[in-house]
C-alpha positions, -999 to +999 in steps of 0.1 A: +499-041-747+523-027-721+525-039-685+511-005-675+479-009-694+475-046-686+477-039-649+455-008-653+428-028-671+430-055-644+428-029-617+399-013-634+381-046-634+389-051-597+377-016-590+344-022-608+339-054-588+348-036-556+324-008-565+297-032-574+300-049-540+302-015-523+272-003-543+252-032-530+263-023-495+258+015-498+226+016-518+207-013-503+223-031-473+235-001-453+203+018-461+179-010-452+198-032-427+217-007-405+202+021-385+209+054-403+227+069-373+251+039-372+256+042-409+264+079-403+287+069-374+308+044-394+311+069-422+323+096-398+348+073-381+363+061-414+365+096-429+381+111-398+407+083-397+415+089-434+422+125-427+448+116-401+463+088-421+492+106-438+503+123-405+503+090-385+522+071-411+546+101-415+540+102-452+561+070-457+537+054-483+546+083-506+582+084-496+587+048-505+575+055-541+596+086-544+629+072-532+629+034-537+642+035-573+671+057-563+686+029-542+705+003-563+722-020-537+701-045-516+716-033-483+706+003-491+671-008-500+668-028-467+680+002-447+655+024-464+625+000-460+634-006-423+633+032-418+599+035-434+586+007-412+596+022-379+597+059-384+559+063-381+561+050-346+577+083-336+544+099-344+519+071-334+533+064-299+533+100-286+500+108-303+484+077-286+497+089-252+482+124-258+450+108-270+446+087-239+454+117-216+430+141-233+404+115-244+375+131-225+381+165-240+386+152-275+356+129-275+334+157-260+344+181-288+338+156-315+304+146-302+290+181-293+262+178-319+259+140-320+264+122-287+267+087-303+302+096-315+316+099-279+320+063-270+336+054-303+362+082-306+391+059-296+385+038-327+395+067-350+432+064-341+431+026-344+415+027-378+440+054-390+470+032-379+455+002-398+449+023-429+483+039-427+503+007-425+482-009-452+491+020-475+528+016-465+529-022-473+509-015-505+535+010-515+562-017-510+544-038-536+538-008-560+575-002-563+579-038-574+553-028-600+529-054-586+496-036-579+468-061-587+467-081-555+470-050-532+443-033-552+421-064-548+426-064-510+420-027-508+389-025-530+372-059-527+382-076-494+369-050-469+337-044-489+330-081-492+335-085-454+312-056-448+285-073-469+287-104-447+286-082-416+256-063-428+238-095-435+246-107-400+231-075-387+199-082-407+196-117-392+203-103-357+235-124-354+253-092-344+241-058-332+246-024-347+272-017-320+291-049-327+290-042-364+311-010-358+338-030-339+337-058-365+345-034-393+376-022-374+387-058-371+383-062-408+407-033-414+432-049-390+431-082-409+435-063-442+468-048-431+481-082-421+473-097-455+491-068-472+521-072-449+525-109-458+521-101-495+547-073-494+572-096-477+564-123-503+574-099-531+605-086-513+616-095-478+640-069-465+665-076-438+659-053-408+689-030-407+687-002-382+711+023-398+706+059-409+697+056-447+715+076-473+698+110-480+680+109-446+678+147-447+661+146-481+638+118-469+627+137-438+623+169-457+602+153-484+581+133-458+574+164-439+559+182-469+541+151-481+526+145-446+510+180-447+502+177-484+487+143-480+467+153-450+455+183-469+446+161-499+425+137-477+409+168-460+396+177-495+382+142-499+368+136-465+363+168-446+327+172-458+317+139-440+336+152-409+320+187-409+284+178-417+278+162-382+298+190-366+276+217-382+242+199-384+224+179-359+215+143-369+245+122-378+222+103-402+226+132-426+262+119-432+247+087-444+224+104-469+253+125-482+276+094-484+252+076-507+254+104-533+292+107-529+295+069-535+274+070-566+294+099-580+328+083-571+322+056-597+332+082-623+367+083-607+373+046-611+396+050-642+419+074-623+422+051-593+430+021-615+456+040-635+473+057-606+481+024-589+508+017-615+513+051-631+526+068-599+556+045-594+564+046-631+563+084-631+585+085-600+610+061-617+610+081-649+616+114-630+645+098-610+660+088-644+654+122-659+632+106-686+608+134-690+597+123-725+582+092-708+566+114-681+549+136-708+538+106-728+522+090-698+507+124-688+489+128-722+479+092-728+464+086-693+445+119-695+425+111-726+420+074-717+408+082-682+385+109-695+372+085-722+361+059-697+351+084-670+329+103-695+309+072-702+305+065-665+295+102-660+267+099-685+255+065-672+255+076-636+238+111-640+213+101-666+201+071-645+204+086-610+167+093-605+158+058-613+186+046-591+172+065-561+137+052-570+151+017-565+165+026-531+130+039-523+139+059-492+129+096-494+157+109-472+183+095-495+167+107-528+177+143-522+212+135-534+207+139-571+224+173-572+252+160-550+259+132-576+260+157-604+284+182-587+308+155-574+309+136-607+318+168-625+346+172-600+357+137-608+358+145-645+383+173-638+404+149-617+404+124-646+415+151-671+443+161-647+459+127-653+493+121-635+496+158-626+498+151-589+523+122-594+545+146-614+544+173-588+549+151-558+578+132-573+597+161-590+619+187-575+588+209-574+572+187-547+570+217-522+545+235-544+523+203-541+523+209-503+515+246-507+487+240-532+473+211-511+473+232-479+455+260-497+430+236-511+423+222-476+419+256-460+396+267-489+374+236-487+371+240-449+360+276-452+336+269-481+321+240-463+315+260-432+298+287-453+279+265-478+268+237-455+251+264-433+234+278-464+225+247-485+231+217-462+245+186-479+243+202-514+266+230-500+293+204-491+292+190-527+293+225-542+324+234-520+342+204-533+335+212-569+346+248-566+379+239-550+386+210-574+380+232-605+400+262-594+431+242-582+428+219-612+436+249-634+464+261-611+481+227-611+479+223-649+493+258-655+521+253-630+533+220-646+530+236-680+552+266-669+578+246-650+581+214-671+567+225-704+541+198-706+503+196-704+479+167-709+454+181-734+449+178-771+421+186-796+407+151-787+402+163-751+379+191-762+361+168-788+354+143-760+341+170-736+318+182-764+305+146-769+298+143-731+281+177-729+259+172-760+249+136-749+241+147-714+217+175-726+202+152-753+195+122-731+185+143-700+150+147-715+147+111-725+119+100-702+110+063-699+080+055-678+087+019-672+101+000-642+132+018-628+154-013-635+141-015-671+146+022-675+183+020-664+190-010-687+174+005-718+189+040-713+224+026-705+225+004-736+215+033-759+240+058-742+269+033-744+263+025-781+260+061-791+290+072-770+313+044-783+303+050-819+310+087-817+343+081-799+354+056-825+344+078-854+364+107-840+393+085-830+392+098-794+412+069-778+439+051-798+439+022-773+401+018-776+403+017-814+432-008-813+412-030-789+382-030-813+405-038-843+421-067-824+386-082-818+376-077-854+406-097-866 
């Protein structure tokens, strides 16, 4: 088994652990231990910070992956990494000064529908800086093709710390207000851990010189800043706009639970991308487009294979899952889960498409597409949230993802003569659709926990047997054969 798939499998396991811890937090601890308005508040702060992350870090986390393998001498590498470390300060420092000067106006605008936001607005910039530098140091480890530890810190550490903090809230060891500040401290500790690990893997000597290809680096970073911000807007803008359009910040909490449940479907992509992105960048830098195409196709079918099973398990058990949560306000998210998980399936099928676009000479189109996506989702959210509330936000995301999925696939097909699909892709989609319809009407009138266990076992067995019979995933069949022998 290649290093790519070994790390992908390990990363997948870490993501499942992280999502399991996060699931406990989101579905049970947040909903029962923290006041819903504070749950909505922390969701709003984290989502808003995520939107600003690429801009604050000047796109350096992507720039590292794009250009690192093009430098061969240690001194060149050290100059480059020094530049990526300090260049973001040219954005962070002026923006901090502007934020301090116009703080009252900014905080009043953000809190016009929900006054609780006003006193916490300054935390947005601080969280964004912590998140940004974490991604930068994580990128330093990715280009060394070491992704497992960083993935563990990113996916498990913060969630586990949050679990402890929520338990402390329950036992009245800290207040709801103190919980918000404690989460910010956790993100600060997380970036320090990632810094020390990155330096352990490779410790650059700080050399303050202009790196080779500075013009290319700045040009690339400029487009990636805007494209990255646009990409995060697609992911997070709904949680930003809901409290701006609707009164009651607790509605963000209700929406976030549905989004979190659906996001489990996207785990395979998140695991694969950690290692596939730097490998794609290196292959493109070496003009090895056969390797790029091979990875494009293999990761598409394997991601869709795992994601398809998760899609069925999530959506066919979601009503029982909400019954376990047993809070009526949250249980309206069934439709949100379905829409967002369908969007996640499209993202899985798209495979390394974004990595190919952002690391090839066609990276500018990635900016234009991302910008158009961001504008589209903002307009659709503004329209559909007013019409359908939280369901409208989910519908807006699905529409944009599906449309631009097709555009990106067709663009790479036209420019690079490659696409990720095969007959197996359509066979797998048929399996998913048929099983969804068939099991949707499978009603079990037992305890919700028992319902989920029984239904999940049956769905998994049928799905894996059909996939094996039709030879959907070569890697899955090889894994089965290895255990047989």
